[in-house]
C-alpha positions in Angstrom: -9.0 -40.4 1.2 -8.1 -37.0 2.5 -9.3 -38.1 6.0 -6.8 -41.2 5.9 -4.0 -38.8 4.8 -4.9 -36.5 7.7 -4.9 -39.3 10.2 -1.4 -40.6 8.8 0.0 -37.1 9.1 -1.3 -36.6 12.8 0.0 -39.9 13.8 3.5 -39.1 12.3 3.6 -35.7 14.2 2.3 -37.2 17.5 4.7 -40.3 17.4 7.7 -38.6 18.9 5.5 -37.5 21.8 4.8 -41.3 22.7 7.0 -42.7 25.3 10.1 -44.6 23.8 11.9 -47.7 24.8 14.8 -45.8 26.0 12.6 -44.4 28.8 13.4 -47.6 30.8 17.2 -47.2 30.6 20.0 -44.6 30.0 23.5 -45.4 28.7 25.7 -43.5 31.4 29.1 -44.0 29.8 31.5 -45.8 27.6 35.0 -47.2 27.8 36.3 -49.0 24.7 33.9 -51.6 23.7 32.1 -51.4 27.0 28.9 -49.6 27.7 27.5 -48.8 31.1 23.6 -48.8 31.4 21.4 -47.6 34.3 18.1 -49.4 34.2 14.9 -47.6 35.7 13.9 -49.6 38.8 10.4 -50.0 37.5 11.8 -51.8 34.5 14.4 -54.0 36.1 12.6 -57.3 35.2 11.7 -56.2 31.8 14.1 -58.2 29.5 13.1 -56.2 26.4 14.7 -53.0 28.0 18.0 -54.7 28.3 17.7 -56.0 24.7 16.8 -52.5 23.5 20.0 -51.2 25.3 22.0 -53.7 23.5 20.4 -52.7 20.1 21.5 -49.0 20.8 24.8 -49.7 22.4 25.9 -52.5 20.0 24.5 -51.4 16.6 27.0 -51.8 13.9 29.8 -53.1 16.1 31.0 -56.7 15.8 32.5 -56.6 19.5 30.6 -55.0 22.2 29.8 -55.5 25.9 27.1 -53.8 27.9 27.0 -53.8 31.7 23.7 -53.0 33.7 22.8 -51.6 37.1 19.4 -50.7 38.5 19.1 -47.1 39.3 22.5 -45.6 38.9 25.2 -46.8 36.7 28.9 -45.7 36.6 30.1 -43.6 33.6 33.4 -45.4 33.2 36.3 -47.3 34.9 37.5 -47.8 37.4 34.6 -49.4 39.2 34.3 -49.4 43.0 33.8 -52.7 44.9 30.1 -51.5 45.4 29.6 -51.1 41.9 31.2 -54.4 40.9 28.8 -56.2 43.4 25.9 -54.4 42.4 26.1 -55.0 38.7 23.1 -57.0 37.7 23.5 -58.3 34.1 26.2 -58.0 31.4 25.8 -58.7 27.7 28.9 -59.8 25.8 29.1 -60.2 22.1 31.8 -61.0 19.5 30.3 -61.5 16.0 33.9 -62.6 14.7 33.7 -65.7 16.9 29.8 -66.2 17.5 29.8 -65.2 21.1 26.6 -63.9 22.2 25.6 -64.2 25.9 24.0 -62.8 29.0 26.0 -63.0 32.1 23.7 -62.5 35.2 24.1 -62.2 38.9 21.9 -65.2 39.5 21.9 -64.6 43.1 19.9 -61.3 42.7 17.7 -61.9 39.6 15.9 -64.6 37.5 16.4 -62.6 34.3 17.2 -64.4 31.0 16.6 -67.7 32.9 16.7 -69.8 29.6 19.6 -68.0 28.1 22.0 -67.0 30.7 25.3 -67.8 32.5 25.7 -66.9 36.1 28.4 -64.6 37.1 
């Protein structure tokens, strides 16, 4: 029994050293209900990373939007023309109306193929 307790204790101590989901993205800024997120290039096709960022940014919020760029993301408005055209994905939610959707630049990615609208 003592060995089991030691193993659990060691696991709890080492857990923070394990890579976290946020290693695949970084929230770079916020403006009102809008969050700006940079996705690491190695994670750009990993839908779970996008969902994890939504979970972090929109936790406890009825109305929330998250915009995603691969590599670098802006930290706020206004956006340049280049930033607008390079945006890959956007999440929109309004729990008051039931809106929950992925807007995707369908010319650039196949992300969320079964649950998206093209922008």
